[in-house]
KOLMI-15660 format. One record per residue: residue in three letters; x, y, z of N, C-alpha, C, O, CB in turn. Coordinates in steps of 0.05 Angstrom, whole numbers, plus 5000, padded with zeros to 4 digits. Glycine has a CB too. Layout:
ALAXYZXYZXYZXYZXYZ/...
This chain:
MET334330148447334330108418334429808413335729658427336730248404/LYS333029718392332629428388334929308372336029428354330029388374/SER335629058380337428898364335928748343333428748343339028698383/PHE337328618324335928468303334328238315332228178306337928368282/ALA335428108336334027888349331327988360329327848359335727768371/GLU331328228372328828348383326928418360324528398363329428588400/MET328028498337326328548314324928298304322628308295328028678292/ILE326328068305325127818298322727758316320727648307327127588298/GLU323027818342320827778360318427958352316127888354321627838390/GLY319128208343317128388334315728278309313228308307318328658327/TYR317228148291316028028268314027818276311827798265318127898250/ARG314727658296312927438305310327558316308127448312314227268327/ARG310527788330308127918340306428028317303927998317308828148359/PHE307828138297306428228273305027998259302728028251308428368253/ARG306427778256305327548241302827448255300927358242307427328239/GLY302827448282300527348297298427558302296227498311301427238323/GLY299027818296297228028302296128168277294128078265298428238319/ASP297628378269296628538246296328378220294528428205298628768241/TRP298128188216297928028191295227878190293927868170300227818190/ARG294427768213291927628214289527808213287527758200291727448239/ARG289728038227287528228228287028358201284728418194288028438250/GLN289128408186288928538161289428348137290528428117290728778159/HIS288528098140289127908120287927978093289227938072288127628129/GLY285528088093284328178069285928388054286228378029281528288074/ARG287128568069288828778058291328658045292028738023289628978079/TRP292528468059294928348048294328178024295928158005296328178070/GLU291928058023291127907999290928087975291728007953288427768004/GLN289928327979289728527957292528607948293128627924288128767965/LEU294328657967296928757960298728547946300528627931298328837985/LYS298128297949299728097935299328107905300928007890299127817946/GLU297128237897296528257868297928507856298128527831293528277863/GLY298928687873300328927863299829167881298429137901299428987835/GLN300929387874300629637890299529857872300129877848303229717903/SER298130047885297030277870296930517888294830637891294230217858/PRO299130597901299130837918298731087901299631097878301830857934/GLN297531287913297031537899299231737906299631937892294331657907/VAL300731687928302731887938305531757940305731537950301831997965/MET307531897931310331827936311432017956311032257955311931827909/VAL312931917975314332077995317332037993318231807995313232018024/ILE318832247990321732237990322532358017322132588023323032407966/ALA323732178034324332258061327232188068328732068052322532118081/CYS328132268091330832218101331031938112329031828122331632428122/SER333431828111333931558123334031558153334031348166336431448112/ASP334031798165334131828194332131638208329731638201333632118203/SER333031488228331331288241329031408257327231268265333031118259/ARG329231678262327131808278324831908261322831998272328332038293/VAL325031888234323032018217321931808197322831788175324332258202/ASP319931668206318731458190316131568178314231618193318131198207/PRO316031608152313531718139311031568145308931688148313931738110/THR311231298146308831138151307731198179305231178183309330838147/GLN309431258198308531318225307531608227305431658239310831278245/ILE308931788214308132068215305432118203303832268213310232248201/PHE304931978180302432018166300331798172298131808162302932018136/ASP301131618190299231408200297831268176295431258174297131538218/VAL299431148159298431008136298830708138300630608152299731118110/ASP297130558124297330268123299230178100299830338083294530148119/PRO300029928101301729818079300329858052297929828049302329528084/GLY301929938032300829978005299730247999298930297976298729778000/GLU299730428019298430688015300330908005299431097992297130778040/ILE302930888011304831078001307330937991308130728001305631288023/PHE308531047970310930947958313231117969313231357965310930947926/VAL315130997984317131147999319931097989320730867984316931078028/VAL321431317986324331297981325631458003324931688008325031407952/ARG327731338015329131478037332131488031333231288021328631348064/ASN333331708036336231738032337231958051335732088065336931798003/VAL339832008050341032218067339932488060340232578037344132218064/ALA338532618079337432888076335132918057334433138049339633078067/ALA333932688049331532698031332132848005330433007997329232818046/LEU334432797994335232957970334432817944334432567942338233007970/VAL333832977924333332887897335333007879335633257878330332957887/PRO336932847864338932967846337433077821335232997815340932747837/PRO338733257807337533357782337533137761339032947763339033607772/PHE335833177741335632987719338332977704339433177696333333057699/GLU339332727701341832697686341932417675340732227686344332757703/THR343232377653343432117640346232007639346931837623342232127612/THR348032117656350732027657350831747668349031657682352532217674/PRO353031597661353231317671353331317702354431507714355831187660/GLY352231117713352331097743349830957752348130867737352531377755/ARG349530947778347230817791345431037802346131167822348130617813/HIS343231077790341431297797339031197812336831177801340631457772/GLY339331117837337230997853334731167856332531077852338230917879/VAL335131417865332831587869331331647842328931637841333731857882/SER332931687821331731747795330131497785328031537773333931817775/ALA331231257790329831017781327230987797325130917785331630767786/ALA327231037823324831017839322831227830320431167829325431047869/LEU323731467824321931677815320631597789318231637785323531937812/GLU322231497770321231417744319131197748316931207735323431317726/PHE319631007765317730787769315130897781312930817772319030577788/ALA315331067801312931177814311231347795308831317795313731337838/VAL312531517780311131707763310131577737307831617729312831947756/GLN311831417724311231307698309631047700307930997683313731257683/PHE310230877720308930617721306630607741304430507735310930407727/LEU307130707766305030707786303030937782300830927791306230727814/LYS304031137767302331367761301331507786298931557789300031297742/ILE303131557804302431707829301231977821301832087800304831737848/ARG299632087839298332347834299632577850299332807842295432327840/GLU301032507872302232707888304932617898305432377902300432777913/LEU306832807901309532737909310332927931310233177928311432757885/VAL311232817953311932977977314932947983315932727985310232888001/VAL316233177986319033177996318833248025318033468032320933377980/LEU319733068043319433108071322133148085323732958088318032858084/GLY322733398092325133448108324533428137322233388145326233728101/HIS326633458154326133428183328133578200330333648190326033128191/GLY327533618225329233758243331533578252331333328252327733848267/MET333733698260336133558270337233358249338133148256335433408296/CYS337133438224338033268202341133268200342333478195336833358175/GLY342333038205345233018204346433088177348533208175346132748212/GLY345033008155346033068129346133368124348033468112344232938108/CYS344033508133343933798129346033938147347234138138341133908135/GLN346433838171348433948188351233918175352934098176348433818216/ALA351733688163354233638150354633818126356833918120354433338141/ALA352433868111352534048088353334328095354634468080349834048073/LEU352634408119353334678128356334718132357434928127351934748154/THR357634508140360534528146362234388126364734378129361134418174/GLN361034278105362534128084364734298072364234518063360534028062/GLY367134188072369434328059370734528077372834638069368534458035/MET369634588100370834798117373234678131373134458143368734898138/HIS375434818130377934738143378734458134379834298150377634738174/GLY378234398109378934138098377233908107377833678104381834078105/ARG374933988119373233778132371433658111370033798096371533908154/GLU371333388110369633248092368233018107369432898125371133138067/VAL365732968100364232768115364732488103364332448079361232828114/GLY365632298120365932028111368631978097369632148083363731948093/ASP369631738100372231668088371931598058373831638043373431428102/GLY369631498050369231418022368531638003368631607979367231198021/GLY367631858014366832087997364032067987363132257973368732097974/PHE362631847993359831817982358032027994356432157980358831547989/VAL358132068020356432268033357132548024355332708017356632258064/ALA359732608022360632868014359532937986358633157981363632888014/ARG359732747967358832797940355832817938354732947921359832577921/TRP354432677957351532687957350532957967348833077954350432457975/ILE351633047989350533298001351633547987350833767993351233308030/ASP353433507967354333747952352133867935352434077923356733677935/MET349833717934347433837921346534087936344934247925345233627920/LEU347434117960346534347976348634577976348334767991346034258004/ASP350734547960352734757959351635027952352435227963354934677939/SER349735027934348635287924347135437945346935687944346835237901/VAL346035297965344535447986346235488012345335638029342035287993/ARG348535358014350135378038351235668041351135778063352435178038/GLU352235778020353536038022351736258033352536398051354636127995/PRO349236298022347536508033346736448062346436638078345136538016/ILE346336198068345636128096347936198115347636318136344835828099/ALA350336108107352736158123353236458127354036548148355236028111/ALA352736608105353236898106351337038126352137228139352937018079/ASN348936938127346937068144346736958172346237098192344237048132/LEU347236688175346736558201349136408211349036298233344436378198/GLY351236388196353536228204353135938196351335878180353936248235/THR354835768206354735478199354135298222354135058219357335398186/THR353635408245352835248268350435378282349835608278355235218288/GLY349135218299346835318314344235248300344135198276347035618318/ARG342035238315339435148305338335328283337035238264337535128327/ALA338835588284337735768263338935698236337435678217338436068270/ALA341535648235342835578210341935298201341435248177345835588212/GLU341735118220340934838213338134838203337534698183341234658238/LEU336334978216333534988207333335108178331934998161331835158226/ALA334835318173334935438147335835238126334635218104336735688146/MET337935088132338934888113336934658110336534568087341634778123/GLU335734568131333734348130331434418111330434258096332734268158/GLN330534668114328234748097329134818069327634778050326834988110/ALA331534928066332634988039333034728023332634717999335235138041/ALA333734508037334134258024331634158011331734037989335234048044/VAL329334198024326734118012326334267986325434147966324434168032/LYS326934527986326534687962328434607940327634617916326934987969/VAL330934527947332834437927331734187914331834157889335534387940/SER330733997930329633747919327233797901326933667880328933557941/LEU325533987909323134047892324134167865323034097844321334247906/ALA326034347866327134457841328334247823328034247799329234677848/ASN329834057836331033847820328933657808329333557786333033687838/LEU326833607823324633437813323533557787322833407768322433417833/ARG323433817785322233947762324133947738323334037716321534237769/THR326633847741328333817718327833557704328833517681331333827728/PHE326233377715325533127702323233187683321133277692324732907723/PRO323633137657321533217637318733107644316833257641322333127610/TYR318532857652315932747657314632857682312132857685316032447658/VAL316232947701315133077725314033357718311833417725317333097747/SER315633517704314733787697312333777679310633947680317033947685/GLU312333587661310033557642307433487657305433607652310633347621/LYS307633297675305233217690304333437709301933467714305832957705/GLU306233577721305433797738304034017722302034127731307933917753/ALA305034067699303834277682301034207673299334377671305634317657/ASN300533947667297833877658295933787681293733707676298033647639/GLY296933817706295233777729294933487738293233437755292633877723/THR296433307727296233027735298132947757298032727768296632837711/LEU299933127765301833087787302133337803302533557791304532977776/LYS302033317829302333547846304733497865304933287877299733607863/LEU306433707867308733687885308233837911307034047911311233797871/HIS309233727933308933847959311633847973313233657970306833697976/GLY312234057989314534058007313434058035311534188042316234318002/ALA314733898052313833868080316333848098318533778089312033628084/TYR315833918123318033918143316933828169315033938179319334208145/PHE318133618181317333508206319233588228321633528227316933208205/ALA318333728248320033818270320133598292318133548305319034088283/ILE322433478295322733258314322233368343321133218359325533138313/SER322933608348322833718375319933738386319533688410324033988376/ASP318033798369315233828378313233658363310833668369314434118377/GLY314233508343312433328328310533468310308433348302310933168347/ILE311033718302309233868285310133848256312533888250309034168294/LEU308233798238308733788210308234068197306134188202307033578196/HIS310134158181309834418168309634368138311134198127312234608174/ILE307934518124307634488095308634738081308134958090304634438088/LEU310134698060311234918045309135048027307834918012313634828028/ASN308935318030307235478012309235597992310735777999305535698027/GLU309235487968311235587949310735867940312435997928311235397925/ALA308335967945307736247937309236447954310336647944304736307940/ASP309536387980311036567998313736448006315336588019309336638022/GLY314236197999316836078004317135998033319435938042318936257997/LYS314935988049315135928077313735668084311935578071313936158094/PHE314735548106313535298116311535378138312235518157315735098127/HIS309135288136307035358155306135108170305634898158304635488141/PRO305835128197305034898213302234808206300434978201305234958243/THR301734548206299134438202297434478227298534488249299234148193/GLU294934498224293134528248292534268261291134258281290534668240/
């Protein structure tokens, strides 16, 4: 794993390589950005949307957080980072598609499965615990059917989290309005770290299907 000093060496290679080779592209980007797709993904270091989808700089607008979660629309006082990014992407950049990307072996989803059990809470500050409590509504049925440990339960939670975020996205008035009039399309996706396969959610049957 790389240290920051090694990352600086990587920057120097980038500056002498891709920066020069794609100078025309960077010249365009200095004037602004116009991505068509927003991706909401997990902060997990193993799941980089730009790598998974093989895109160039400026092609996707990305927000990453613990478990790729989107909170429901609310106007209470506080710092609403995901909501602010969503508003910027939909209202100002006018993206056309929005992807919620979950993934395998997600630590946030694993924590959500056991949150509150035996007095157990994630993190000393309570920030993670309050964040993943967005998954409280789906934990009980998963725990009842599959328990709270093991890959079957974890997979169920990882995929349920994508559906929770999609449902919460639709509580934002401008998202639901644009989806209704066909100017914005929502997608659910799941990347399996174990085999590198991307699965796409079919909301008609509620299942994630592997891409060909």
